[in-house]
Short mmCIF file of the C-alpha atoms (twelve columns), coordinates in Angstrom:
data_MODEL
# 
_entry.id   MODEL 
# 
loop_
_atom_site.group_PDB 
_atom_site.id 
_atom_site.type_symbol 
_atom_site.label_atom_id 
_atom_site.label_alt_id 
_atom_site.label_comp_id 
_atom_site.label_asym_id 
_atom_site.label_seq_id 
_atom_site.Cartn_x 
_atom_site.Cartn_y 
_atom_site.Cartn_z 
_atom_site.pdbx_PDB_model_num 
ATOM 1   C CA . UNK A 1   -7.682  11.875  -15.947 1 
ATOM 2   C CA . UNK A 2   -9.075  9.004   -13.890 1 
ATOM 3   C CA . UNK A 3   -7.841  8.318   -10.370 1 
ATOM 4   C CA . UNK A 4   -4.338  6.887   -10.440 1 
ATOM 5   C CA . UNK A 5   -3.638  3.424   -9.091  1 
ATOM 6   C CA . UNK A 6   0.149   3.745   -9.261  1 
ATOM 7   C CA . UNK A 7   2.501   6.698   -9.428  1 
ATOM 8   C CA . UNK A 8   4.369   5.389   -12.468 1 
ATOM 9   C CA . UNK A 9   1.096   5.256   -14.373 1 
ATOM 10  C CA . UNK A 10  0.735   9.004   -13.861 1 
ATOM 11  C CA . UNK A 11  4.280   9.663   -15.002 1 
ATOM 12  C CA . UNK A 12  3.692   7.617   -18.138 1 
ATOM 13  C CA . UNK A 13  0.536   9.582   -18.802 1 
ATOM 14  C CA . UNK A 14  2.489   12.805  -18.524 1 
ATOM 15  C CA . UNK A 15  4.994   11.588  -21.089 1 
ATOM 16  C CA . UNK A 16  2.186   10.802  -23.511 1 
ATOM 17  C CA . UNK A 17  0.589   14.162  -22.813 1 
ATOM 18  C CA . UNK A 18  3.828   15.952  -23.580 1 
ATOM 19  C CA . UNK A 19  4.129   14.150  -26.906 1 
ATOM 20  C CA . UNK A 20  0.567   15.080  -27.849 1 
ATOM 21  C CA . UNK A 21  1.109   18.711  -26.892 1 
ATOM 22  C CA . UNK A 22  4.284   18.887  -28.979 1 
ATOM 23  C CA . UNK A 23  2.276   17.737  -31.992 1 
ATOM 24  C CA . UNK A 24  -0.350  20.367  -31.229 1 
ATOM 25  C CA . UNK A 25  2.258   23.119  -31.041 1 
ATOM 26  C CA . UNK A 26  3.586   22.144  -34.441 1 
ATOM 27  C CA . UNK A 27  0.072   22.666  -35.741 1 
ATOM 28  C CA . UNK A 28  0.107   26.285  -34.612 1 
ATOM 29  C CA . UNK A 29  -1.495  26.141  -31.135 1 
ATOM 30  C CA . UNK A 30  -0.771  29.428  -29.340 1 
ATOM 31  C CA . UNK A 31  1.344   29.473  -26.159 1 
ATOM 32  C CA . UNK A 32  -0.526  29.690  -22.862 1 
ATOM 33  C CA . UNK A 33  -0.743  33.081  -21.143 1 
ATOM 34  C CA . UNK A 34  0.154   33.950  -17.562 1 
ATOM 35  C CA . UNK A 35  -2.322  33.124  -14.836 1 
ATOM 36  C CA . UNK A 36  -2.631  32.758  -11.097 1 
ATOM 37  C CA . UNK A 37  -2.805  29.086  -10.195 1 
ATOM 38  C CA . UNK A 38  -3.888  27.147  -7.117  1 
ATOM 39  C CA . UNK A 39  -3.404  23.483  -6.229  1 
ATOM 40  C CA . UNK A 40  -5.607  22.016  -3.502  1 
ATOM 41  C CA . UNK A 41  -5.545  18.667  -1.724  1 
ATOM 42  C CA . UNK A 42  -8.325  16.625  -0.156  1 
ATOM 43  C CA . UNK A 43  -8.581  16.657  3.617   1 
ATOM 44  C CA . UNK A 44  -8.931  12.874  3.584   1 
ATOM 45  C CA . UNK A 45  -8.625  10.003  1.155   1 
ATOM 46  C CA . UNK A 46  -11.743 8.363   -0.222  1 
ATOM 47  C CA . UNK A 47  -11.283 5.391   2.025   1 
ATOM 48  C CA . UNK A 48  -8.470  4.224   4.253   1 
ATOM 49  C CA . UNK A 49  -8.151  1.255   6.566   1 
ATOM 50  C CA . UNK A 50  -5.892  1.058   9.614   1 
ATOM 51  C CA . UNK A 51  -4.743  -1.582  12.066  1 
ATOM 52  C CA . UNK A 52  -8.144  -1.101  13.684  1 
ATOM 53  C CA . UNK A 53  -10.403 -1.566  10.620  1 
ATOM 54  C CA . UNK A 54  -12.724 1.393   10.254  1 
ATOM 55  C CA . UNK A 55  -15.443 2.551   7.921   1 
ATOM 56  C CA . UNK A 56  -14.753 4.195   4.581   1 
ATOM 57  C CA . UNK A 57  -14.029 7.916   4.547   1 
ATOM 58  C CA . UNK A 58  -13.076 7.815   8.233   1 
ATOM 59  C CA . UNK A 59  -9.298  8.252   8.197   1 
ATOM 60  C CA . UNK A 60  -7.211  11.318  7.455   1 
ATOM 61  C CA . UNK A 61  -3.669  10.618  6.218   1 
ATOM 62  C CA . UNK A 62  -0.646  12.040  7.985   1 
ATOM 63  C CA . UNK A 63  0.980   14.808  5.915   1 
ATOM 64  C CA . UNK A 64  4.745   14.834  6.480   1 
ATOM 65  C CA . UNK A 65  5.738   16.669  3.300   1 
ATOM 66  C CA . UNK A 66  4.079   17.712  0.051   1 
ATOM 67  C CA . UNK A 67  5.658   18.391  -3.335  1 
ATOM 68  C CA . UNK A 68  3.944   19.618  -6.475  1 
ATOM 69  C CA . UNK A 69  5.331   19.397  -10.006 1 
ATOM 70  C CA . UNK A 70  3.962   21.574  -12.791 1 
ATOM 71  C CA . UNK A 71  4.365   19.822  -16.130 1 
ATOM 72  C CA . UNK A 72  4.871   21.754  -19.343 1 
ATOM 73  C CA . UNK A 73  4.039   20.662  -22.873 1 
ATOM 74  C CA . UNK A 74  7.624   19.622  -23.564 1 
ATOM 75  C CA . UNK A 75  7.856   16.751  -21.093 1 
ATOM 76  C CA . UNK A 76  9.542   18.719  -18.295 1 
ATOM 77  C CA . UNK A 77  8.366   19.133  -14.698 1 
ATOM 78  C CA . UNK A 78  9.172   21.933  -12.242 1 
ATOM 79  C CA . UNK A 79  9.464   21.221  -8.518  1 
ATOM 80  C CA . UNK A 80  7.747   23.245  -5.790  1 
ATOM 81  C CA . UNK A 81  7.845   22.242  -2.113  1 
ATOM 82  C CA . UNK A 82  4.968   23.174  0.179   1 
ATOM 83  C CA . UNK A 83  5.454   25.137  3.377   1 
ATOM 84  C CA . UNK A 84  3.936   23.919  6.643   1 
ATOM 85  C CA . UNK A 85  1.264   26.616  6.356   1 
ATOM 86  C CA . UNK A 86  0.353   25.481  2.824   1 
ATOM 87  C CA . UNK A 87  0.130   21.855  3.953   1 
ATOM 88  C CA . UNK A 88  -2.143  22.894  6.800   1 
ATOM 89  C CA . UNK A 89  -4.355  24.838  4.377   1 
ATOM 90  C CA . UNK A 90  -4.224  21.933  1.860   1 
ATOM 91  C CA . UNK A 91  -3.586  24.531  -0.823  1 
ATOM 92  C CA . UNK A 92  -0.696  26.200  -2.653  1 
ATOM 93  C CA . UNK A 93  -1.026  29.315  -4.808  1 
ATOM 94  C CA . UNK A 94  1.194   30.405  -7.690  1 
ATOM 95  C CA . UNK A 95  1.185   33.999  -8.895  1 
ATOM 96  C CA . UNK A 96  1.350   34.733  -12.627 1 
ATOM 97  C CA . UNK A 97  2.721   31.477  -13.996 1 
ATOM 98  C CA . UNK A 98  2.238   29.851  -17.365 1 
ATOM 99  C CA . UNK A 99  -0.725  27.519  -17.101 1 
ATOM 100 C CA . UNK A 100 0.706   23.994  -16.817 1 
ATOM 101 C CA . UNK A 101 -0.318  21.070  -18.955 1 
ATOM 102 C CA . UNK A 102 -0.750  18.944  -15.857 1 
ATOM 103 C CA . UNK A 103 -0.157  18.987  -12.111 1 
ATOM 104 C CA . UNK A 104 1.393   16.109  -10.155 1 
ATOM 105 C CA . UNK A 105 1.379   16.025  -6.342  1 
ATOM 106 C CA . UNK A 106 3.452   13.710  -4.142  1 
ATOM 107 C CA . UNK A 107 2.851   13.376  -0.403  1 
ATOM 108 C CA . UNK A 108 5.198   11.663  2.078   1 
ATOM 109 C CA . UNK A 109 8.243   11.098  -0.112  1 
ATOM 110 C CA . UNK A 110 10.048  9.180   2.636   1 
ATOM 111 C CA . UNK A 111 13.684  8.418   1.830   1 
ATOM 112 C CA . UNK A 112 13.251  9.338   -1.856  1 
ATOM 113 C CA . UNK A 113 15.261  12.395  -2.889  1 
ATOM 114 C CA . UNK A 114 12.975  14.185  -5.304  1 
ATOM 115 C CA . UNK A 115 14.586  16.232  -8.093  1 
ATOM 116 C CA . UNK A 116 14.420  20.003  -7.713  1 
ATOM 117 C CA . UNK A 117 14.289  22.780  -10.282 1 
ATOM 118 C CA . UNK A 118 13.054  21.981  -13.780 1 
ATOM 119 C CA . UNK A 119 13.985  18.492  -14.940 1 
ATOM 120 C CA . UNK A 120 12.968  15.984  -17.614 1 
ATOM 121 C CA . UNK A 121 10.088  13.804  -16.578 1 
ATOM 122 C CA . UNK A 122 12.370  10.763  -16.799 1 
ATOM 123 C CA . UNK A 123 14.398  12.074  -13.861 1 
ATOM 124 C CA . UNK A 124 11.321  12.233  -11.662 1 
ATOM 125 C CA . UNK A 125 10.286  8.761   -12.826 1 
ATOM 126 C CA . UNK A 126 13.692  7.367   -11.847 1 
ATOM 127 C CA . UNK A 127 13.455  8.969   -8.407  1 
ATOM 128 C CA . UNK A 128 9.999   7.537   -7.761  1 
ATOM 129 C CA . UNK A 129 11.211  4.055   -8.641  1 
ATOM 130 C CA . UNK A 130 13.593  4.295   -5.660  1 
ATOM 131 C CA . UNK A 131 10.728  4.511   -3.169  1 
ATOM 132 C CA . UNK A 132 11.272  1.694   -0.650  1 
ATOM 133 C CA . UNK A 133 8.770   -0.690  0.896   1 
ATOM 134 C CA . UNK A 134 10.212  0.180   4.303   1 
ATOM 135 C CA . UNK A 135 8.995   3.764   3.810   1 
ATOM 136 C CA . UNK A 136 5.471   2.384   3.398   1 
ATOM 137 C CA . UNK A 137 5.579   0.504   6.707   1 
ATOM 138 C CA . UNK A 138 6.584   3.143   9.234   1 
ATOM 139 C CA . UNK A 139 6.104   2.712   12.975  1 
ATOM 140 C CA . UNK A 140 3.060   4.389   14.467  1 
ATOM 141 C CA . UNK A 141 3.480   8.116   15.049  1 
ATOM 142 C CA . UNK A 142 1.762   9.872   17.966  1 
ATOM 143 C CA . UNK A 143 1.142   13.613  18.202  1 
ATOM 144 C CA . UNK A 144 0.228   15.084  21.573  1 
ATOM 145 C CA . UNK A 145 -1.095  18.227  19.895  1 
ATOM 146 C CA . UNK A 146 -1.917  19.431  16.390  1 
ATOM 147 C CA . UNK A 147 1.313   20.186  14.559  1 
ATOM 148 C CA . UNK A 148 2.273   23.072  12.276  1 
ATOM 149 C CA . UNK A 149 1.137   21.116  9.208   1 
ATOM 150 C CA . UNK A 150 -2.400  20.694  10.514  1 
ATOM 151 C CA . UNK A 151 -2.058  17.049  11.488  1 
ATOM 152 C CA . UNK A 152 -4.434  16.597  14.421  1 
ATOM 153 C CA . UNK A 153 -3.395  15.127  17.751  1 
ATOM 154 C CA . UNK A 154 -3.582  11.343  17.800  1 
ATOM 155 C CA . UNK A 155 -1.807  8.200   16.663  1 
ATOM 156 C CA . UNK A 156 -1.123  7.615   12.964  1 
ATOM 157 C CA . UNK A 157 -0.538  4.008   11.933  1 
ATOM 158 C CA . UNK A 158 1.676   2.868   9.082   1 
ATOM 159 C CA . UNK A 159 -1.094  2.960   6.490   1 
ATOM 160 C CA . UNK A 160 -1.714  6.638   7.229   1 
ATOM 161 C CA . UNK A 161 1.932   7.464   6.499   1 
ATOM 162 C CA . UNK A 162 2.369   5.826   3.084   1 
ATOM 163 C CA . UNK A 163 3.310   7.771   -0.024  1 
ATOM 164 C CA . UNK A 164 0.326   9.295   -1.785  1 
ATOM 165 C CA . UNK A 165 0.145   10.777  -5.251  1 
ATOM 166 C CA . UNK A 166 -2.355  12.333  -7.578  1 
ATOM 167 C CA . UNK A 167 -2.570  14.346  -10.763 1 
ATOM 168 C CA . UNK A 168 -4.908  16.731  -12.504 1 
ATOM 169 C CA . UNK A 169 -5.058  18.123  -16.012 1 
ATOM 170 C CA . UNK A 170 -8.527  19.696  -15.854 1 
ATOM 171 C CA . UNK A 171 -8.573  23.092  -14.130 1 
ATOM 172 C CA . UNK A 172 -11.494 25.197  -12.991 1 
ATOM 173 C CA . UNK A 173 -11.682 28.985  -13.344 1 
ATOM 174 C CA . UNK A 174 -12.162 30.683  -9.973  1 
ATOM 175 C CA . UNK A 175 -13.042 34.228  -8.926  1 
ATOM 176 C CA . UNK A 176 -9.792  36.162  -8.520  1 
ATOM 177 C CA . UNK A 177 -9.115  38.785  -5.860  1 
ATOM 178 C CA . UNK A 178 -6.475  40.749  -7.768  1 
ATOM 179 C CA . UNK A 179 -7.906  41.162  -11.258 1 
ATOM 180 C CA . UNK A 180 -5.858  38.295  -12.727 1 
ATOM 181 C CA . UNK A 181 -7.154  35.045  -14.167 1 
ATOM 182 C CA . UNK A 182 -7.219  32.354  -11.458 1 
ATOM 183 C CA . UNK A 183 -7.201  28.653  -12.305 1 
ATOM 184 C CA . UNK A 184 -7.490  25.854  -9.750  1 
ATOM 185 C CA . UNK A 185 -6.407  22.203  -9.805  1 
ATOM 186 C CA . UNK A 186 -8.146  19.970  -7.258  1 
ATOM 187 C CA . UNK A 187 -6.014  16.869  -6.853  1 
ATOM 188 C CA . UNK A 188 -7.316  13.555  -5.541  1 
ATOM 189 C CA . UNK A 189 -4.689  11.442  -3.812  1 
ATOM 190 C CA . UNK A 190 -4.194  7.690   -4.013  1 
ATOM 191 C CA . UNK A 191 -1.790  5.313   -2.312  1 
ATOM 192 C CA . UNK A 192 1.080   3.827   -4.332  1 
ATOM 193 C CA . UNK A 193 0.867   0.502   -2.450  1 
ATOM 194 C CA . UNK A 194 -1.575  -2.305  -1.802  1 
ATOM 195 C CA . UNK A 195 -2.442  -3.311  1.750   1 
ATOM 196 C CA . UNK A 196 -2.833  -6.785  3.227   1 
ATOM 197 C CA . UNK A 197 -4.942  -7.158  6.356   1 
ATOM 198 C CA . UNK A 198 -4.409  -10.543 7.955   1 
ATOM 199 C CA . UNK A 199 -6.631  -12.323 10.458  1 
ATOM 200 C CA . UNK A 200 -6.153  -15.530 12.387  1 
ATOM 201 C CA . UNK A 201 -6.359  -19.302 11.839  1 
ATOM 202 C CA . UNK A 202 -8.491  -21.901 13.622  1 
ATOM 203 C CA . UNK A 203 -8.284  -25.640 14.180  1 
ATOM 204 C CA . UNK A 204 -9.948  -27.928 11.673  1 
ATOM 205 C CA . UNK A 205 -10.543 -31.663 11.674  1 
ATOM 206 C CA . UNK A 206 -7.492  -33.453 13.077  1 
ATOM 207 C CA . UNK A 207 -6.391  -30.664 15.400  1 
ATOM 208 C CA . UNK A 208 -7.321  -30.350 19.070  1 
ATOM 209 C CA . UNK A 209 -5.658  -26.941 19.415  1 
ATOM 210 C CA . UNK A 210 -3.977  -24.350 17.195  1 
ATOM 211 C CA . UNK A 211 -2.287  -21.118 18.303  1 
ATOM 212 C CA . UNK A 212 -0.398  -18.488 16.325  1 
ATOM 213 C CA . UNK A 213 3.135   -17.712 17.509  1 
ATOM 214 C CA . UNK A 214 4.051   -15.188 14.807  1 
ATOM 215 C CA . UNK A 215 3.024   -13.862 11.388  1 
ATOM 216 C CA . UNK A 216 5.309   -12.960 8.466   1 
ATOM 217 C CA . UNK A 217 4.947   -11.441 5.021   1 
ATOM 218 C CA . UNK A 218 7.413   -12.758 2.422   1 
ATOM 219 C CA . UNK A 219 7.918   -12.510 -1.341  1 
ATOM 220 C CA . UNK A 220 7.586   -8.761  -1.923  1 
ATOM 221 C CA . UNK A 221 9.256   -5.997  -3.931  1 
ATOM 222 C CA . UNK A 222 11.759  -3.883  -2.007  1 
ATOM 223 C CA . UNK A 223 11.313  -0.864  -4.278  1 
ATOM 224 C CA . UNK A 224 8.659   0.760   -6.454  1 
ATOM 225 C CA . UNK A 225 10.273  -0.095  -9.771  1 
ATOM 226 C CA . UNK A 226 8.382   -3.255  -10.617 1 
ATOM 227 C CA . UNK A 227 9.834   -6.733  -11.007 1 
ATOM 228 C CA . UNK A 228 12.486  -5.611  -13.514 1 
ATOM 229 C CA . UNK A 229 13.708  -2.648  -11.466 1 
ATOM 230 C CA . UNK A 230 13.553  -3.921  -7.896  1 
ATOM 231 C CA . UNK A 231 15.039  -6.628  -5.737  1 
ATOM 232 C CA . UNK A 232 12.619  -9.115  -4.195  1 
ATOM 233 C CA . UNK A 233 12.659  -10.443 -0.651  1 
ATOM 234 C CA . UNK A 234 11.831  -14.098 -1.084  1 
ATOM 235 C CA . UNK A 235 13.193  -16.462 1.547   1 
ATOM 236 C CA . UNK A 236 12.630  -20.160 0.885   1 
ATOM 237 C CA . UNK A 237 12.766  -23.112 3.242   1 
ATOM 238 C CA . UNK A 238 16.565  -23.346 2.964   1 
ATOM 239 C CA . UNK A 239 17.305  -19.610 3.385   1 
ATOM 240 C CA . UNK A 240 14.731  -18.716 6.042   1 
ATOM 241 C CA . UNK A 241 16.709  -16.713 8.653   1 
ATOM 242 C CA . UNK A 242 16.909  -17.437 12.356  1 
ATOM 243 C CA . UNK A 243 15.857  -13.826 12.940  1 
ATOM 244 C CA . UNK A 244 13.393  -12.624 10.332  1 
ATOM 245 C CA . UNK A 245 13.964  -9.142  8.934   1 
ATOM 246 C CA . UNK A 246 12.883  -6.468  8.285   1 
ATOM 247 C CA . UNK A 247 11.060  -5.931  11.562  1 
ATOM 248 C CA . UNK A 248 7.990   -4.376  9.919   1 
ATOM 249 C CA . UNK A 249 7.361   -7.616  7.963   1 
ATOM 250 C CA . UNK A 250 6.682   -9.745  11.044  1 
ATOM 251 C CA . UNK A 251 4.440   -9.629  14.099  1 
ATOM 252 C CA . UNK A 252 4.273   -11.676 17.268  1 
ATOM 253 C CA . UNK A 253 0.978   -13.223 18.306  1 
ATOM 254 C CA . UNK A 254 -1.616  -10.624 19.288  1 
ATOM 255 C CA . UNK A 255 -4.714  -11.832 21.128  1 
ATOM 256 C CA . UNK A 256 -6.647  -8.820  19.828  1 
ATOM 257 C CA . UNK A 257 -6.732  -10.373 16.331  1 
ATOM 258 C CA . UNK A 258 -9.828  -12.525 16.756  1 
ATOM 259 C CA . UNK A 259 -11.445 -12.522 13.311  1 
ATOM 260 C CA . UNK A 260 -14.602 -11.216 14.950  1 
ATOM 261 C CA . UNK A 261 -16.355 -7.871  14.522  1 
ATOM 262 C CA . UNK A 262 -14.087 -5.043  15.648  1 
ATOM 263 C CA . UNK A 263 -10.965 -7.196  15.544  1 
ATOM 264 C CA . UNK A 264 -7.485  -5.847  15.019  1 
ATOM 265 C CA . UNK A 265 -5.412  -7.113  12.075  1 
ATOM 266 C CA . UNK A 266 -1.841  -7.930  11.191  1 
ATOM 267 C CA . UNK A 267 -1.284  -5.362  8.433   1 
ATOM 268 C CA . UNK A 268 1.393   -4.841  5.771   1 
ATOM 269 C CA . UNK A 269 1.787   -2.519  2.774   1 
ATOM 270 C CA . UNK A 270 3.531   -3.868  -0.334  1 
ATOM 271 C CA . UNK A 271 4.154   -2.588  -3.839  1 
ATOM 272 C CA . UNK A 272 1.686   -3.863  -6.407  1 
ATOM 273 C CA . UNK A 273 2.390   -5.944  -9.462  1 
ATOM 274 C CA . UNK A 274 3.035   -9.548  -10.431 1 
ATOM 275 C CA . UNK A 275 4.958   -10.359 -7.237  1 
ATOM 276 C CA . UNK A 276 2.129   -11.532 -4.976  1 
ATOM 277 C CA . UNK A 277 3.168   -11.708 -1.316  1 
ATOM 278 C CA . UNK A 278 3.116   -14.866 0.789   1 
ATOM 279 C CA . UNK A 279 1.689   -14.897 4.311   1 
ATOM 280 C CA . UNK A 280 3.300   -17.265 6.814   1 
ATOM 281 C CA . UNK A 281 1.937   -18.232 10.226  1 
ATOM 282 C CA . UNK A 282 4.239   -19.789 12.821  1 
ATOM 283 C CA . UNK A 283 2.022   -22.002 14.992  1 
ATOM 284 C CA . UNK A 284 1.843   -24.391 17.921  1 
ATOM 285 C CA . UNK A 285 -0.931  -26.694 19.018  1 
ATOM 286 C CA . UNK A 286 -2.050  -30.289 19.397  1 
ATOM 287 C CA . UNK A 287 -2.672  -32.788 16.616  1 
ATOM 288 C CA . UNK A 288 -5.507  -35.214 17.337  1 
ATOM 289 C CA . UNK A 289 -4.939  -38.915 17.881  1 
ATOM 290 C CA . UNK A 290 -4.862  -40.720 14.566  1 
ATOM 291 C CA . UNK A 291 -3.730  -37.641 12.578  1 
ATOM 292 C CA . UNK A 292 -0.316  -36.362 11.520  1 
ATOM 293 C CA . UNK A 293 1.178   -33.075 10.396  1 
ATOM 294 C CA . UNK A 294 2.810   -32.827 6.959   1 
ATOM 295 C CA . UNK A 295 6.191   -33.771 8.479   1 
ATOM 296 C CA . UNK A 296 4.810   -36.883 10.214  1 
ATOM 297 C CA . UNK A 297 4.320   -35.397 13.686  1 
ATOM 298 C CA . UNK A 298 1.485   -37.275 15.401  1 
ATOM 299 C CA . UNK A 299 0.494   -40.570 16.998  1 
ATOM 300 C CA . UNK A 300 -2.130  -43.140 16.113  1 
ATOM 301 C CA . UNK A 301 -3.422  -43.458 19.671  1 
ATOM 302 C CA . UNK A 302 -2.642  -40.222 21.508  1 
ATOM 303 C CA . UNK A 303 -2.884  -36.461 20.904  1 
ATOM 304 C CA . UNK A 304 0.528   -34.930 20.152  1 
ATOM 305 C CA . UNK A 305 1.567   -31.390 20.999  1 
ATOM 306 C CA . UNK A 306 3.774   -29.402 18.635  1 
ATOM 307 C CA . UNK A 307 5.444   -26.006 18.482  1 
ATOM 308 C CA . UNK A 308 7.444   -23.959 15.991  1 
ATOM 309 C CA . UNK A 309 5.611   -25.281 12.908  1 
ATOM 310 C CA . UNK A 310 4.423   -23.247 9.907   1 
ATOM 311 C CA . UNK A 311 1.449   -22.558 7.645   1 
ATOM 312 C CA . UNK A 312 2.414   -20.878 4.358   1 
ATOM 313 C CA . UNK A 313 -0.191  -19.108 2.238   1 
ATOM 314 C CA . UNK A 314 1.297   -18.832 -1.245  1 
ATOM 315 C CA . UNK A 315 -1.722  -17.684 -3.197  1 
ATOM 316 C CA . UNK A 316 -5.140  -16.081 -3.108  1 
ATOM 317 C CA . UNK A 317 -8.375  -16.544 -5.009  1 
ATOM 318 C CA . UNK A 318 -10.916 -13.848 -5.730  1 
ATOM 319 C CA . UNK A 319 -14.309 -15.310 -6.637  1 
ATOM 320 C CA . UNK A 320 -12.580 -18.561 -7.547  1 
ATOM 321 C CA . UNK A 321 -9.924  -16.991 -9.780  1 
ATOM 322 C CA . UNK A 322 -6.269  -17.253 -8.762  1 
ATOM 323 C CA . UNK A 323 -4.787  -13.821 -8.135  1 
ATOM 324 C CA . UNK A 324 -1.851  -13.298 -10.519 1 
ATOM 325 C CA . UNK A 325 -1.074  -9.715  -9.495  1 
ATOM 326 C CA . UNK A 326 -2.034  -7.022  -7.015  1 
ATOM 327 C CA . UNK A 327 -3.092  -3.412  -7.533  1 
ATOM 328 C CA . UNK A 328 -2.194  -0.289  -5.601  1 
ATOM 329 C CA . UNK A 329 -4.883  1.518   -3.611  1 
ATOM 330 C CA . UNK A 330 -6.487  -1.857  -2.869  1 
ATOM 331 C CA . UNK A 331 -6.981  -3.737  0.402   1 
ATOM 332 C CA . UNK A 332 -6.657  -7.531  0.430   1 
ATOM 333 C CA . UNK A 333 -8.242  -9.267  3.445   1 
ATOM 334 C CA . UNK A 334 -7.938  -12.852 4.648   1 
ATOM 335 C CA . UNK A 335 -8.928  -14.710 7.802   1 
ATOM 336 C CA . UNK A 336 -11.069 -11.904 9.168   1 
ATOM 337 C CA . UNK A 337 -14.396 -13.695 9.534   1 
ATOM 338 C CA . UNK A 338 -15.879 -16.923 10.914  1 
ATOM 339 C CA . UNK A 339 -13.119 -17.288 13.481  1 
ATOM 340 C CA . UNK A 340 -10.300 -17.375 10.931  1 
ATOM 341 C CA . UNK A 341 -8.963  -19.711 8.241   1 
ATOM 342 C CA . UNK A 342 -9.679  -23.344 9.055   1 
ATOM 343 C CA . UNK A 343 -6.504  -25.431 9.025   1 
ATOM 344 C CA . UNK A 344 -6.080  -29.204 8.850   1 
ATOM 345 C CA . UNK A 345 -2.911  -31.071 9.949   1 
ATOM 346 C CA . UNK A 346 -1.645  -31.678 6.408   1 
ATOM 347 C CA . UNK A 347 -1.254  -27.907 5.893   1 
ATOM 348 C CA . UNK A 348 1.182   -27.542 8.797   1 
ATOM 349 C CA . UNK A 349 4.860   -28.040 7.928   1 
ATOM 350 C CA . UNK A 350 8.160   -28.176 9.797   1 
ATOM 351 C CA . UNK A 351 9.583   -25.243 7.783   1 
ATOM 352 C CA . UNK A 352 8.106   -22.102 6.186   1 
ATOM 353 C CA . UNK A 353 7.849   -21.835 2.393   1 
ATOM 354 C CA . UNK A 354 8.032   -25.622 2.157   1 
ATOM 355 C CA . UNK A 355 8.703   -26.807 -1.367  1 
ATOM 356 C CA . UNK A 356 5.688   -28.414 -3.067  1 
ATOM 357 C CA . UNK A 357 3.336   -27.227 -0.324  1 
ATOM 358 C CA . UNK A 358 0.873   -24.638 -1.658  1 
ATOM 359 C CA . UNK A 359 -1.899  -23.281 0.530   1 
ATOM 360 C CA . UNK A 360 -4.294  -20.968 -1.306  1 
ATOM 361 C CA . UNK A 361 -7.013  -19.020 0.467   1 
ATOM 362 C CA . UNK A 362 -9.965  -17.121 -0.905  1 
ATOM 363 C CA . UNK A 363 -9.702  -13.360 -0.707  1 
ATOM 364 C CA . UNK A 364 -11.979 -10.453 -1.501  1 
ATOM 365 C CA . UNK A 365 -10.454 -7.302  -2.972  1 
ATOM 366 C CA . UNK A 366 -11.764 -3.848  -2.241  1 
ATOM 367 C CA . UNK A 367 -10.857 -0.313  -3.218  1 
ATOM 368 C CA . UNK A 368 -9.911  0.852   0.278   1 
ATOM 369 C CA . UNK A 369 -13.066 -0.653  1.751   1 
ATOM 370 C CA . UNK A 370 -13.653 -3.579  4.076   1 
ATOM 371 C CA . UNK A 371 -14.047 -6.976  2.475   1 
ATOM 372 C CA . UNK A 372 -14.683 -10.545 3.592   1 
ATOM 373 C CA . UNK A 373 -12.476 -13.545 2.894   1 
ATOM 374 C CA . UNK A 374 -13.430 -17.163 2.370   1 
ATOM 375 C CA . UNK A 375 -10.538 -19.613 2.779   1 
ATOM 376 C CA . UNK A 376 -9.935  -22.201 0.080   1 
ATOM 377 C CA . UNK A 377 -7.506  -24.849 1.241   1 
# 
């Protein structure tokens, strides 16, 4: 099976597989015999970006917990938790089990309570739909020394702690050490979220100065169930709170975000789908003489300073096409080159998410690789 872009896609595939296998059994396919079975994990994802953008293949995810489910031909899955030693070895071995139809691995379950024992696949699907966006935006974790799970000493940013998942239905035959048949499933992991890496803004014609005060992400799914199974955080200009929450969805100005080579980024993980997030900058600055902001701030003869105003990015274009949805295991980058997104006074409003004000920027999408962004305003 190809690399999964979303955990629910894997679960759906398992359902279909179970149905096909049931049909095969009715045709007289013999039951699988007992075998030794190993499941192994990669030491690192294909590509992962962090708050300090780095090259592909450079980042190892943080392993907090690992769960494997062995799926049978009848649409049921059996739960097995990994010990610290197994996580450190990136491998779990089963002795004399019926060869599964498919293997599903989940890493970093967060607040999700995964079903134990043998359960219908639908029960696991329901549990996975309760995965929260807060779990995908954890505070940085620092280890002074390597831990019992093999996580090396160092600091792990939020993107390294997100939920990962992978599946495998093709098994290799390995050389056994006990005379039994030994099959192995090598599972490739993917993130269940998409990542937005946000750069800065710069003054355009009509502005003498422009400074970021804060950055927010708005309009996102709170859970992994899709638009029909999740609430959406979507403040508008009339409901925007005095104190924006949750804390992970906002950042104060950071001078290290320069939109130059080696810059840091404002970074957020969100669930993929048709709910495309909005990025809001709170800004201050000076409007040039003869120009006005969208709310009329400005003077015909003198520069006018302002503070506590907003720039709301409500959409993104990839190669000229408006982005109607996002995909998991993708990085979306904006404002990370050429000094940032160029802003003119008419794009600056007195409130965030201003009605009838749509700012759309160009964005390049990459599969966990760096990408450039060209603003379109």
